[in-house]
N, C-alpha and C positions, 0 to 999 in steps of 0.2 A: 676327552676328559682333561680338565685343567688342573694344574698343580698350584695351590695357593700358599704363599709364604709371606711372613712378616719380616721387616727389616732387622729386628733383633735376632732373628734366627740366622746364624752365620753359615750359609750354604757354601760349600767349596766350589771352586771353579769347575772341578771335574763333574760334580752333580749337575750344575747348570749346563755344561757342555753336553752331558748325556741326555738331559731333557730336550735340549734343542736338536740333538742328533736324531732323536726319535720323534721330533716334531710334536712334542707335548706342549701345549699352550701354557704359559705361566702368568700368574696374577700376583702383583706386588701389593701388599697391604700397607698403606702409608699411615703411620701414626705420628711421625714427626718428619723433619726434613733432612735427616742425617745422610741420606745418599747424595745430597747436593750441598749441604752446609756442614762445615767441620764441627760446629757446636750443636747442630741439629735443629735450631729454632728460627733461622732467618732473622736473628736479632743480634745487634752489635752492642754488647754491654759497655764498651768503652765510650761509644758515642750516644748510647741510650736511644737507639732508633732501629727500625726495621732495616735489614741489610741483605742484599742479594749479591754481594761482591764475589762470593765463592761459587755461586750457582752454576756458572758455565765452566767450572774446572779451575778457577783461579784461587785455589785454596791457600796460597801463600798469604792472602789477606787475613786469614785467621791467626797467623803468626804475628803479622804486623799489629793487629789490634788485641792480641792475647785473648781471644774469644772464649777459650775454655777455662773458666774459673779464674781468669786473670793471670794464668800461669803460662810463662813462655815455653817451658818444657812440655806441658800437657797440650798446649795449643799446637806445638810443632808435631807432636805425636799424632794428634787427631788429623791435622792437615796431611801428614804423610800417609796415613791410612786411607783417607779419602782420595788422595792422588793415585794411590795404587788401585783402589776400588774402581775409580772412574777411568783412568788412563790405560791400565793394563787389563783389569778384569771386566771393565765396562758394565759394572753392576747397575749404574744409574740408567742404563738403556737396555738391560737384559730382558726385563719383563715385557710381555705383549700388552698387558693392561695394568694400570695403576688405579687402585681403589682408594677413595678418600671418603670421609664421613659427611661432608657438607659441600654445598655449592661454593661457599667462600674459600674453602680449602682448594677446591679444583681451580678456582680463579687464580689463587696465589701460585699454585704449582705451574699453571700454564704461563703466567706472566714471568715467573722466575726462571723457568727451565726451557720454555719454548716447546713443551711436549705437544704432539699432535692431539687435538681435542678428542679424536676417536679413541685414544688410548687412556682416557681418564673417565672412570665411572664413579658414581656416588652411591654408597651403601652405608646407611646409618648403623652404628654398633647396636647389636641386639641387647635387650634387657629381658630376661626371663621373668615370668610372673612371680616366681619365688624370690627374685631379687628385690621386689618391692617390700620395704619394711613397714610394719604397722607403726607409724609414728604416733607419738603422743599428740593430743589435740593441740593445735597451734595456740600459743599464748602471745600476747603483745604488751604485757605490762612492763617487762624489763627492757629498757632502752639500750640494747646492744646488738651489734652485727658480728658476723663471723667471716674469717678468712681461712680457707683450706687450701694448702698448696706447698710447694717447695720454697725454701728460703734462697731463691735464685733471682738474679736481677730481672729476668724476663717476666717474672710473676707479679711485679709491681707493688710489693708490700711496702717498700719505702715511700712510694707515692701515696699510698693509702694512709700511712702514718702521718705524713705531712698534712694531708687533707683533714685528718681527724683533729688536728690542733685548732682548726677553725670551726669545729662543731662541738661546743661545750655540752656536757650532759649526756653524750653518747659514748658507750664503751665498746671495745673491740676484743674479741676472743680469737686469737690466731692459733690454729692447730696445724703444725707444719712439719714437713720432712726437711732434714738438713744435710743433703748429700755433699755440700761444699764446705761444711764446717763454718758457717756464717752466723751461728746463733749468738756468739759473743758480740759481734759487730752490730747485729740487729738490736740486741738488748741495750747496747750503748746508745743507739739512736733513740730508742724509746725513752731512755732516761734524759738524754740531752734535749728532747722535745717537750719534756715535762709531762709525759704520758704514763709514768710508772703506775699511777693510781687508776688509770682507765684502760690499760691494755694487759691482757693475759697472753703470754706466749708459751705454748706447750708443744714440745717436739717429740713427746712420747706417745700421745694418744693416737689411736688408729680408728678407722671407720668401724663402728659397732654400736651397741645399745646406748652407751654413755654419750657418745658423740651425736648420735641421732637425736637424743633428748635435747642437747644443746642447740642443734640446728632448728628443731621444732620450736624452741622457746625464743629464738632470736627474731629480730625484726626482718632481717634478710641476710643473704650470703653475698659478699662482695668478691668478685673475681676480676681484679684489675690487671689482667695479663697484658703485657706490652708487645708480645710477639704475635704473629698471625697464626694463632693456635689452630690445630686441626679441629678439635672440639674436646673440651675437657670433661672428665668424668664428674668432677665436682658440680658442674652445671646440671648434668642429668640427675645426679644423686639429690641435689637440692630440690629440683623440680619434682622428682618422684615423691618427695616429702612435703609437697605443697608449699615450698618456700621460694619466694621470688629471688632473683639474682640481679646484681648490677654488674654489667660487663662493659668492656671497651669495644669499639668498632674495629673492623679490619680482619676478622678471622672467623673460625667456626663458631665461637661462642656467640658472636653477633647474629649469625645465621639462626642458631637455635632460639635465641630470645626473640628475634623479630618474627619468626614463623609461629612461635607459640604464644607470644604476648605475656610470657611468664616472667617478665622482669623489665629492666631498663638498659638501654644502650646509650653510652656516652662516647664522645669523640675520643679516640685513643690518646691517652696521656694527659687529658684535660683535667687539671686540678680544680679549676673553678666549677666545672660541671660536676665533678665528683663531690665537692663540698656541697653544692646545691642539692644533689641527690641524697646525701647523708642527712642534711637538714630536714628534707621532706620525710625521709624514713623515720627520723627521730620524732617528728611532730605529729605524724598521722599514720594510722595503720589501716584505714579504710580501703585504700587502693591495694595494699599489700595482700590482703586475704583474697581478693578477686584474682589478682595476677597469679597467686599461688595455685589456685584451682585450675587456671588455664594451663599452667605448667604441667600439672599432674595429667590432665586429659591428653595433652600433646605427647608426653613421653610414652604413655600407655598405648597410644595409637601408632605413632611414627616409629617406635623402637621395639615393637613386638617381635617375638622370635619367628612367628609365621610370616610376617612381612619380610624379615631378613632372609628366610629360606627362599622366598620367591625371587628376591633380588639376586641372591647368589646363583640361582638357576639361570636367571637372565644374563648375569655376568659371564657364566661359562659359555652360554650360547654366543655372546658378543665376542669373547676372546677368540673363539674358534673362527668366527667370521672375519675378524680383523686379521688373524694369521693367514687365512686364505687370501685375503685381498693383498696383503704384503707380498705373499709368494707369487701372486699373479703379476706383479710389476715387472 
């Protein structure tokens, strides 16, 4: 029998040692890259690029670039925690199997960490039938798009705002979490770009009936993440509401959109491509409705709870086999 745990659950060294002592196979659920990256995203905000500098234990790079909220003290703390986790506790190598939600995430993990391919499995996050909300009938009259996510550099909102300046007549509603206290900075950018009349920034709203209504009435949802995301809930939530999404390449979001046909994939960080996509979204809704229906069908099929149960059973069988093969060396 396997013990399944997620990275945010802080298991003590004694618990892990006890599991291994009794030869209990362990499965690590990967929802971000915090075991290998001090900030957790394989993204360097100082350089504005994907970054694997810390992935092989070189966490002092997080201090060098102040990767955690631009703070020297916080970056130092995060780097120290990762060094202890990796060097002393070896948490980045403890699990027998690492589970990721998409093939793209598996590719990123293998490239960055050099993990044995046999130790990485793909299992999509489950969505219960009850999680599907009866959305209002999609409407296309209002020319606006949505952004849902954190006000963090890796989420790409600043890039989206810059692109919006080249798309007159299109509005943006941004519903965001603000864990880093960046709301004031983002509002200043909105004003300086001359977008105050076309952008709504709301850091209070949470996913529920009111927000579902706005998603259904928007042209599409824009997810301009610059980090190699594992796969973001907002993509699945939007697809489940028959709403197409615009994403960048290089992570789990690309995987979801390409497999489903439920949106548009642009080159990561490409402002010209984002401008072109927004212009198309503003001027025509014919293709949007068709892609929205493809997204719904994909999510209901690929992310069903019954399919998830079967994959978990397969993962347990796989981890036991991997453990046996490792012991036989």
